[in-house]
C-alpha positions in Angstrom: 17.3 -19.5 103.7 17.7 -22.4 106.0 20.3 -22.9 108.6 20.1 -27.0 107.4 20.9 -26.0 103.4 23.8 -23.6 104.6 25.6 -26.3 107.0 25.2 -28.7 104.2 26.3 -26.7 101.8 29.6 -25.6 103.9 32.2 -24.7 102.4 35.6 -26.4 102.6 39.0 -24.8 103.4 40.3 -24.6 99.6 36.7 -23.0 98.6 36.8 -20.4 101.5 40.1 -19.0 99.7 39.3 -19.2 96.4 35.9 -16.9 97.4 37.6 -14.9 99.8 36.8 -11.6 97.9 33.9 -12.8 98.2 33.9 -13.5 102.0 34.9 -10.2 103.0 31.7 -8.3 101.3 29.3 -7.7 103.4 26.6 -8.1 101.0 28.2 -11.2 99.9 29.9 -12.7 102.8 29.8 -16.7 104.0 26.0 -17.1 103.7 26.2 -15.8 100.4 28.6 -17.7 99.2 26.9 -20.9 100.8 23.2 -19.7 98.8 25.4 -19.8 95.9 27.2 -23.0 96.1 23.6 -24.0 97.2 21.8 -22.6 93.9 21.5 -23.9 90.7 21.5 -22.2 87.4 20.4 -23.6 83.7 21.8 -21.8 80.7 20.2 -22.0 77.5 23.2 -22.1 75.2 26.8 -22.3 75.1 27.2 -19.1 72.5 27.9 -15.9 72.5 25.9 -14.9 75.6 26.5 -18.3 77.3 30.2 -18.4 77.0 30.7 -15.1 79.8 27.8 -16.2 81.6 29.0 -20.1 82.3 32.5 -18.9 82.6 31.7 -16.1 85.3 28.9 -18.1 87.4 31.5 -21.3 87.6 34.0 -18.4 88.7 31.7 -17.2 91.1 30.8 -20.3 93.0 27.6 -21.4 91.3 26.8 -24.5 92.4 25.0 -26.3 89.8 25.7 -25.2 86.4 22.9 -26.5 83.2 24.4 -26.1 80.3 21.7 -27.0 77.1 23.1 -27.2 73.8 23.3 -29.2 70.9 25.5 -27.1 67.9 29.1 -28.0 67.6 31.7 -25.1 67.6 32.8 -23.2 64.1 35.6 -20.9 63.0 32.9 -18.0 62.9 32.2 -18.7 67.0 35.3 -17.6 67.5 35.1 -13.7 67.2 33.1 -14.1 70.2 32.4 -17.2 71.8 35.5 -17.4 74.2 34.8 -20.6 75.6 35.6 -22.4 72.5 39.0 -22.1 71.3 40.6 -22.9 68.1 41.3 -26.4 69.3 38.0 -27.3 69.8 36.5 -26.8 66.0 34.1 -29.6 65.2 33.7 -30.7 69.1 30.4 -30.4 70.6 30.1 -26.9 72.4 29.2 -28.9 75.6 32.2 -31.2 75.7 34.5 -28.1 75.1 32.2 -25.3 77.4 32.4 -28.5 80.1 36.1 -28.6 80.1 36.6 -25.1 80.5 34.3 -25.1 83.4 35.9 -27.8 85.0 39.3 -26.2 84.3 37.7 -22.8 85.9 36.3 -24.2 89.1 36.2 -28.2 90.2 33.7 -27.2 92.8 31.3 -26.7 90.3 28.8 -29.7 89.2 28.0 -29.4 85.4 25.0 -31.0 84.6 24.9 -31.4 80.5 21.6 -31.1 78.2 22.9 -31.9 74.5 19.7 -31.6 72.7 17.5 -28.8 70.6 15.1 -27.0 74.1 11.6 -27.9 72.2 7.9 -27.8 74.0 8.4 -31.6 74.7 11.7 -31.4 76.9 11.3 -27.9 78.6 9.3 -28.5 81.2 11.3 -31.1 82.7 15.0 -29.9 81.7 13.7 -26.7 84.0 12.5 -28.2 87.0 15.7 -29.1 88.6 16.8 -25.2 88.5 16.2 -22.0 90.4 16.8 -20.1 87.1 16.7 -19.9 83.6 19.3 -17.4 81.5 18.3 -17.3 78.1 21.3 -16.8 76.1 19.5 -18.1 72.8 19.2 -15.9 69.5 16.2 -16.9 67.8 12.5 -16.0 68.7 10.7 -19.2 68.8 13.1 -20.1 71.5 12.9 -17.0 73.5 9.2 -17.7 73.4 9.4 -21.0 74.3 12.2 -20.1 77.6 9.5 -17.7 78.6 6.4 -19.6 79.0 8.3 -22.6 80.2 9.7 -20.1 83.0 5.8 -19.1 84.0 4.1 -22.0 83.5 7.2 -23.8 86.2 7.4 -20.7 88.1 11.4 -20.2 87.4 12.7 -16.2 86.9 13.8 -15.5 83.1 17.2 -13.6 83.0 17.0 -12.8 79.3 19.8 -11.0 77.1 19.7 -10.7 73.3 22.2 -8.8 70.8 22.6 -7.8 67.6 25.4 -5.7 65.4 26.0 -3.2 68.6 23.5 -3.5 70.2 21.5 -5.3 73.4 19.2 -5.7 75.7 18.3 -7.6 79.2 16.2 -7.8 81.7 14.7 -10.6 84.5 11.1 -12.0 83.6 8.9 -14.1 85.1 8.9 -12.6 88.5 5.3 -12.9 90.8 4.8 -9.5 90.0 6.9 -8.4 87.4 6.2 -8.6 83.3 7.3 -11.6 81.3 9.0 -11.6 78.1 5.5 -11.6 76.0 4.8 -8.3 78.4 7.1 -6.6 76.3 6.8 -8.7 73.2 3.3 -9.8 72.1 3.9 -11.2 69.0 7.1 -11.9 67.0 8.0 -10.1 64.4 7.2 -11.3 60.8 9.4 -13.8 59.6 13.1 -12.2 58.0 12.4 -9.2 59.1 15.2 -9.5 62.2 18.4 -10.3 60.3 20.1 -12.9 62.6 23.5 -12.3 63.8 24.6 -14.7 60.8 23.2 -12.0 58.1 23.5 -9.2 60.0 26.3 -9.0 61.9 27.5 -8.7 66.0 30.5 -7.0 67.6 32.1 -9.6 69.1 32.5 -8.3 72.4 29.1 -7.0 72.9 27.6 -10.5 74.2 30.7 -10.4 76.7 28.6 -7.2 77.9 25.4 -8.3 77.8 26.7 -11.9 79.2 28.1 -9.9 82.1 25.0 -8.2 82.9 23.2 -11.6 82.7 25.4 -13.3 85.0 25.0 -10.4 87.5 21.8 -10.1 87.7 21.3 -14.0 88.3 24.0 -13.9 90.8 22.1 -11.0 92.8 18.6 -12.8 92.2 20.7 -15.9 94.1 21.8 -13.5 96.7 18.9 -11.5 97.1 20.6 -8.5 96.8 20.3 -5.4 94.6 18.0 -4.0 92.7 17.5 -6.3 90.1 16.3 -6.0 86.2 12.6 -6.9 87.1 10.0 -4.3 85.4 13.3 -2.6 83.8 14.8 -3.2 80.3 18.4 -2.3 79.9 19.0 -0.8 76.6 22.8 -0.7 75.4 24.3 0.9 72.8 28.1 -0.4 72.3 29.0 2.0 69.5 27.9 5.4 71.4 28.5 3.4 74.7 25.0 4.6 76.7 23.0 2.8 78.5 19.1 3.7 78.7 16.5 1.9 80.8 13.0 1.5 79.8 10.3 0.9 82.5 8.2 -2.5 81.8 4.7 -3.2 83.2 2.8 -5.9 83.9 0.3 -6.8 81.1 -2.9 -7.2 82.7 -4.0 -8.8 79.6 -1.1 -11.1 79.0 -1.9 -14.6 77.8 0.7 -16.0 79.7 1.4 -13.9 82.7 -2.0 -12.1 83.1 -4.9 -12.9 85.6 -6.6 -14.5 82.7 -4.4 -16.9 81.5 -5.3 -18.3 77.9 -2.0 -20.3 77.0 -1.5 -23.0 79.5 1.2 -25.2 78.1 3.6 -25.2 75.9 2.7 -24.7 72.1 4.2 -25.2 68.6 6.8 -21.5 68.5 8.1 -22.2 65.5 4.4 -22.1 63.8 4.2 -19.1 66.2 6.5 -17.4 64.9 5.3 -18.3 61.7 8.5 -20.4 60.7 7.8 -23.3 59.0 11.0 -25.8 59.7 13.9 -25.3 62.1 16.1 -24.7 58.6 13.6 -22.5 56.8 13.7 -18.7 58.6 11.8 -17.3 55.3 9.1 -18.7 53.3 10.0 -18.1 49.9 8.7 -19.6 46.3 11.8 -18.7 44.1 12.6 -20.9 42.1 16.6 -22.4 42.7 19.4 -23.2 40.8 22.4 -25.9 42.4 25.8 -24.1 42.8 27.1 -27.3 40.3 24.6 -26.5 37.6 25.2 -22.8 37.2 28.9 -23.9 37.6 28.8 -25.8 34.6 26.3 -23.0 32.5 28.8 -20.6 33.2 31.7 -22.5 31.9 29.8 -23.2 29.2 29.7 -19.5 28.1 25.4 -19.1 28.9 24.6 -16.0 29.1 23.4 -15.8 33.0 23.1 -12.3 34.8 24.7 -12.9 38.5 22.9 -10.4 40.6 24.4 -10.3 44.3 22.1 -8.6 47.0 24.2 -8.5 50.2 25.9 -5.5 50.9 29.1 -3.6 49.9 31.0 -4.9 52.7 30.2 -8.4 52.2 31.2 -8.3 48.6 35.0 -7.4 49.8 35.0 -10.3 51.7 33.8 -12.8 49.0 31.9 -12.4 45.5 30.9 -14.0 42.0 31.6 -11.0 40.0 28.4 -10.5 40.3 26.6 -6.9 39.7 25.7 -5.9 42.9 22.5 -4.4 44.3 21.4 -4.6 47.7 18.4 -6.0 48.7 17.0 -2.6 50.5 17.9 -0.9 47.3 16.7 -3.6 44.4 12.8 -1.9 43.9 14.9 1.7 43.5 17.4 -0.1 41.5 15.4 -2.5 39.1 15.7 -0.5 35.6 19.5 -1.5 36.2 18.5 -5.1 35.1 17.5 -6.6 31.9 14.5 -8.8 32.1 15.3 -10.2 28.9 18.6 -12.4 30.3 18.2 -14.7 32.6 19.0 -13.4 36.2 20.6 -16.1 39.0 20.4 -13.7 42.4 22.6 -14.9 45.6 23.3 -13.5 49.0 25.5 -15.2 51.8 22.7 -18.1 52.5 19.8 -17.7 50.0 17.6 -16.1 52.5 17.9 -12.1 51.2 17.8 -13.3 47.4 15.3 -15.5 47.9 13.3 -12.5 49.2 14.9 -10.8 45.9 13.5 -13.1 43.5 9.8 -13.7 44.8 10.5 -9.6 44.8 11.3 -9.2 40.9 8.9 -12.5 39.9 6.0 -10.2 41.5 7.6 -7.4 39.1 7.2 -9.4 36.3 10.7 -10.9 35.8 10.0 -14.6 35.0 13.6 -15.6 34.4 14.9 -15.5 37.8 16.3 -17.9 40.3 17.7 -18.1 43.5 21.1 -19.4 44.4 20.6 -22.2 46.3 22.4 -22.1 49.6 24.3 -18.7 48.3 27.6 -17.9 48.3 28.2 -20.2 51.3 27.0 -23.3 49.0 29.2 -22.0 46.2 32.2 -22.1 48.7 31.4 -26.0 49.8 30.9 -27.3 46.2 32.3 -25.3 43.8 35.2 -23.4 44.8 36.7 -24.3 48.6 39.6 -21.6 47.9 36.6 -19.3 48.3 36.7 -17.1 52.1 33.5 -18.1 54.1 32.4 -16.1 56.6 
C-alpha cells in the first residue's frame, strides 16, 4: 500500500487505543490497521451470515462497510441473526444493522443499499468496494454475485449454511476458481430445501460467518493462506472440518480463458425459477384456507394430508393424516382415491409437489392448501404457532 494512502488513513489516539490488541501483533501492526481502515467491504445480506460478518468487520476496524438488504426483521430471524433484536421486529434490516454497527464502532462508515441485488444494479453497487462477501441463501443470487465479482475483478468471499453443515471459500482470484468452477449448473428447482423449509442450527451461521470475516481480514492484510482454491466443509454436528482442493476450470464460461459469459444474465431463469416467490413450478390446483375452513365447518368429507416431517407436525397441525413427502410414493395405499384430498405443508411448496405426484398417479380430487399452514395461521386461526 502506498505511503500516502497510509498517511491519509492515519489512526487517531482513540483508534490506537481501540485497536491496540491488533497493533501489538506483528502480522497486523500500525500498517495493517491502516489497511483495514482504508478498506471497503460489501456485505450481501444482513441475515444469518451477514450478522456476525458485519459486527466483526466493524469491530476490527474495516473503514467502509456496504450493506445490501431489502428485508425486514421477523421473529423467525432472531434465532440466528444476532445483529437484530426483539425490539427490531418489523424494522428494516438495514436500519437495525446500521444502528448496531454504529454503536459498535463510530469510526466505520456504513453505506446502505436498500434494494434486492439484481443484474441491473450489481455492477454499479460493486464498483466502489474492494471485496464482496456473499451472505445470501439462494442460488440465483450466488451466481449473480459470482459473475458480477469476476466481471468487475472483485474477490468473492463465499459462505453457505444448511441445517448442521456449512461451506466457505474465496472465489474470483486471478489464478483461482470461481463459484461456477465448483457448481457449473444449479440444482433442479426445489431439490435443495431452503433454510425456511429445512431449518438451520442457529449457531452455524455464526461459525461460517466468522470464517468469512476471518478470510476477509486476511485478504485485506495480505496475510496468511486464504481459502483460494480450497473449499472448507463444516460439520457442526460432528464438529469436523474437511477441505477440498478446487481447481480453476479451463472450460469455465465465466472465468476460463475462453469466456462465453460477458455480461450479467437472468439468474432466476438460469436457475429454473419463474418469479421471485415461486421456487417450484407446480400445476397443482389450490384451495384457499378460508374456503377449506368453511367446508370443514359444514361437515364436508375432506381428507387432510399433511406432508411435513413428524417434528413439524408436533409444532402445529390441522389434525390431518401425516405422510411425509419422501414417504408418499410407498404409502399411497393409505389414501382413499374416492375422497377429496387437501394436502398441505408449511408454505405450500412441498404439498404442491405432493399434489402433482398424486394427480400423475391417478388421484383426481386432490388440491393444495394455498400458502400452507402459515396461511392457515394468518387467515383462519391466529392462535396457531408459526415457524
